[in-house]
N, C-alpha and C positions, 0 to 999 in steps of 0.2 A: 504494500500500500504506500502511496505517496505521502509525504509529510503534508499535513493540512496547512494551507497558507492563509486560511480565512481571517486570521487576526493580525496579520502583519500591517494592514492598513486600517485597523479598527478606529484609530483616532480621527482619520480623515473621514471615514464613513459616518461617524457620529456627528462630525461637524456639518456635513452635507445634509444629513437626515434629521438632525435634532433629536436623536434617539438616546435612550439610556444604553449603557454598555451591556451586551449579553454576558451571561456568566460563561467563563471559559469552560468548554466541555459540553455546553448545551446548544451551541450554534447560534443562539439568538433568534431574532425574527427577521426574515428576509424582506418583509414588507416594511419600509422605512417609516411609514406613518399611517395613521388610520385612513380608512377608505374615505375619499372626498365626499361621496354622496352615499351615505350609509343605506344599506338595504333595509326596508322596514321589517321589524320583527313581527311575527305572526301574520305575515302577509296572506298566507293561505286561507285563514279563517275570515279575514276582513275583506278579501277581494274576490272570493269565489262564489258570491251570492247569485250571480247570473252568468250565463255563458257569454263569452266574447263573440260579437258579430264580426266576421271577416269582411274585407273589402268586397269579395265576391258576393257575400250575403247582402251587403248594402246596395251593390249594383243591381242585384235581382229585385230587392225591395223597391227600387226606384223604377221598376219596369224596364231596366236596361236603357234608360233615357240617353245616357252619354254615348251609346253605341248605335242608336237608332239611325238607320239610313246609311250606315258606313260599312265598308268591307273590312272585316276584322281578321287579323292574324293574332295568334296566341302563343306566347312562350310558356311551355307547360311541361309537366312530367307527373309522376305518380303522387307528388305532394300537392298538386293543384286540385284541391277538393273544397267544397263548401262546408259549413258547420254541420250539415247532415251527413257528411261523408261522401257526397256525390261528386263525381269528377267534373271539374270546371268546363272541360271541353264538351261534355255531354249536356251540361246545364245551358251553355251558350248555343250548342247545336240545335237543341229543341225549342229555344226561345224564338217566337215568331218575329220579334223585333230585331234580332241579331242575324247578320249574314256572315257567319264564320267560314272563311275560305282557305285558311292555311294554318299549320302548326309549326312550331320551332322548338327544338329540344336542346338542353344544356349537356354538360358532362354527365355521365351515367345513363343518358338516353331517356326515352319516353317512359319506361317503366322503372328506371332507377337501378337496374341490375348490372349495368356495365361497370367493370372495375375502374378504379381511379386511374386516370391517365390514358385509358383505352379509347381510341378514336371511335366515334359513333357515325354510322352512315345514315343518310336520309332514307326514309322509307314511307310506305303507306300505312296509316293508322287503321287497324282493323275495326275499331269502334266507330269512327266517324267517316271513314273512307277518304280522309284528307291526306295530303302529303305532309309529312313531318320532316321539315328541313333541319338538318343537324347543324348546330352551332358549336360542335366540338368534333370537327372532322377536317375537311379541306380548308374551312374557314371558321373563325370564331366570331365573326362579325357578319350580320346579314348583308348579302350582296344586293345590288340594284335589282338583279333578276329575281331574287327571293322576295323582295318587297314590292315588285311591280304591280301585283294584283290586289294590294290592300290600301286602305286609307289610314288605319290606326293599328298599331302593334301593342298588344296588351301583355303585360308581364304578371304572371301569377305563379311564383315559385316560393317555397319555404326556405328561407335562409337560416343559418345557425349563429350569426352574430360575430364570426371571426373573419378578419380581413383575408385570410388565405383560402377561404372556401369560395369556389369559383362562380357560384350563382350570381353574386353581385357583379362580378367582372363581366359575365354575360349580359347583365342588365345595362351596364355602362356602355359597352360596345354597341348594343342594340340601340341605345339612346343616341349615340353618335351617328349611327347609320340612318336613323329616322331624321335627324337634323340635316344630314347631308342630302337626303332624297325627298325632303318635304313631306314626311309622314308624321302623323301624331303618335305620341307614346303615352300609354296609360299604365299605371301600377295599381293592382288590386292589393291593398296592403295586408300584411300578416304580422303576427307577433315576433319579436326577437326572443328566442327561447331562453337567452341569458338575462332577459329583462332589459330595461332601458336606462339602467343606472350606471352600470360599470363602464368606465373609460380607463382601460388598462393596457399596458404593454408598450413596446417601442414604436416610434414613428417609422416611416419608410422614406429612404432617400430616393430622389427622383431617378437616379441611375438604376435602381432595382425595381421600379414599377414594372409589373408584368401581369400575366393572367392569374397568378396566385397572389396578386396585390395590385389591383388595377387603380384603386383610389387611394389618395394620400391621407389615410385615417389611422388612428391607433390600432393595434392588433385587435383589441376588443373595443368597439366604437359605441355600443349602447344605442344603436339606432335601428329603426325598421327600414325595410327596403324603400318604402315610400318617402321616408325622411331623407335617406341617403340620395335618392333620385333628385329630390328638391335641392339638396346641398350641392350635388355634383353639377347640376344644370345651371346653378347660379354662381358657383365659385370659380368657374373657368377650368374645371378639371377635365372637360370634354373638348375634343377638337371641334365639335359643332354642337351648338345647343339645339334642343328640340322643343316642340310644342308639347308640354307635359301636363298631364292631369293625374292626380292621385285620388283614388277612391279609398277613404280612410275606414278604419275599424270603428266599432262602437263598443265601449265597455272595457277596453284595454287600458291598463295603468302601467306606468314605468317600472314599478316595483314588482311586476308580475313575472315570475318564471312560467314555463309552459304549464306546469301542474295547476297553476292558479286560473288558467283560462277555461278549463272544462271542455277543451276541444280535443277531438281525436288526434293522435299522433300517427304520422306515416313516416317510416324510415326515409330520410332525405337522400341517403346513398347507402351502399352495403355496410359501411363501417360506422354509420350513425343510426343504430337500430331503435333507440328509445329517446324520450325527451330529456334524459339526463346526459346523453352522449355529448351534446355541445359543450357541457362543462368540462368533461374529460378531454375533448378535442382541444379546448383552450389551454388546458393544463399540461398536455403532452404533445400537442401537434408540432410545435417548433422542434422539440427534442426528436420527434419521430422522423423529421426530414434528414437527420444524420444517419449515416451507416453505422452499424454496430450496436444500436440500441434496440430494445424490445418494448413495444407499447401494447402488445396483446392482439395485434392483427392476426386473424385466424382463430381467435377464441370467441366466446359469447360476449365478451366485454372489451371490444376494441377501444383503444386509447386509455384503458383503465389500469395499465401496468407501466412500470418503469424499471428496466433492468438491462443487464449487459453480461457479456462473458467475463469471468474472472472476478466477479463481485460476490461478496459474502452477503446473502440475503438478510440474515438477522442483523448483522452489523449495519448495513445500509438502512434497513428499516428503523432501527433504533435511532440512527442519526436523523432521518427524515422526520420522525415523530418529535424529536427534540427541537426541531425548528418551529414548532407551535403555530403552524398555519391554522387559523380559526376554522373550525368545521371540517377539517381534513385529517384523515387518519390513514395509516399505512400498516399492512401486514405482510410478512415474508411470503414469497412464492418462488417456485422453480418451474420454469416453463415446460409445459407438456407439448408445445408446438415446436419450440426451438431448443433442442438439447444443449445443455451447458449454459443457458441463460437463466439468470435469477436476479431477484431484486425485490420490489414491493408492489403489492396490489393496493391501489389507491381507492379510498372512499371519500367522496365529497358530499357533505350534508346539503340538502336542498336549500337551506337558509344560510349557507356559508357566506361570509363576507370576505373571504380570502382573495388576495390578488392572484388570479389564476395564472397569469403570465409570469409573475414572480416565481410561482411554483415551478413553471417550466424551466426557468433559468436555474433555480435551485437544484432541480434534478440533473441537469447537464453538468453543473459544477460538481456536485457531490459524486456523481458517477465517474467523472474525469479524475477525481482525487483517488479513486479506488481501482483504476484500470492501469495496466502496465503501459498501454498506449492510449492516449485520450481519444475521445470520439471524433475530434477534428482530424487527427492523424490517420484514422482508419476510414475516413470518408473520401471517396474519389473526387477529383476536381469537378466533374460534371454534377455530381450529387451535391457537392458543397455549394456550387453556384445556385442550385435550387434552395438550399438552406439560406443563403444570403437573401434571395428573393422573398422567402417566407418570413424571415426575421426582419428584413427591411434594410439591412446594412451588413458590413463585415465587422462591425464593432464588437460584437459579442465574442467572437473568436479572438480578436486582438486583445480585448480587455481581460478576458479570463486567462489567456496565455501570459499576459503581462503582470498577472498577480493582483488585478483589481478585485476588491471584495464584491460579491454579487449585490450586496446592499447598495453600494455606490452606483452600480449599473442600473438597478431598479429606480433609485432616486433620480437618476439623470433623465428618466422619461417624464418626470412629473411636470416640469415647466411646459413642455409641449402639450401634455394631456390637459392641463389646466386651460391653456389657450384654446385647444380644440373644444373643450366643454363649453367655453364661452362662445366660440364661433358657431357651434352647431345649434345654439339655443333658438335662433330665429327660424330654424327649419323644423323644429319639433312640432308634432301634431297632437301629442298626448301629454 
């Protein structure tokens, strides 16, 4: 095991973060200060008195007035359902006021079963008989030919609230295309499963903007798709602005996680099977983009694990529990999927106020301290490039290798995230 360097820069960390010194041996708290916008306690009991009405439900309640007389294209997949669990494309197809003429699909395809990163082909949808144009194949941005027969492009996908999840990137590129080709764009809004309070994680440098980070927002932005669309369209983040309409939800509050909405959950992709999965994705997704780590892909709990080769599960678990992330606990595991890998099974309480991305950084740091070759050294150049895109810069590798305490790294995000929280305020709908 490497000698732990966590306390060599403790004085500077305390100065930046305004924190009390952790006791030597317990690792202290990686979150340098209290959550900026505390999650409400007991949110489940106070907020779940009635079911949230989705954007698609409000559109239907209006008699589809905003689509009347227009040729409609729909960006859709298996998550595109109304509050009764009916597929949006079938709801629109049977509505006499709506002329649905084309479908468009993101990563993972129309039914959400394609593996991450696997190209999706355009195909005919057996339920509607319409062509489902792939936006994760030869192009990730609708072409002029794809948009030629429509007047308005409607976006109705369930996002998970993390910058690196590609559905919002699909939305941004589709908005640009609509601006370039004179088409209207409409978002049928949906809840952020992480709630609308958390603003956490590193910013993204412009050189690392990509399809796994299309918009310059914190890793956890705390916004709905409709709010992000409003912000992107007004802040100059798109090459071409579009004529945008957002059909909002009713009854959703910013302190709500998915369980508080009383809405059915549909797996957004193969490794996001349940409504708690977005919390684990936020906590291990950055770590998971490095080679040599195990996050539980292939198990019934993807993203719910943190481990590697050559790590003692009990010792690592003891260390992670000693970091005292609120509402987060760790138990030892040995992988049944990847022989020789071990570490911790993670449990995040539904009401945890922990900085989830700080947890991601802590996992990387603490595993590196226990490996003969750190995660950065075992990651190929091409895979490392993906890691930089996901994290938003090369700074994490540089800082950890340079001996910077993780608390300093986490504290360095705070000024940007405070500015972002103020900047986003004018675009919030709830």
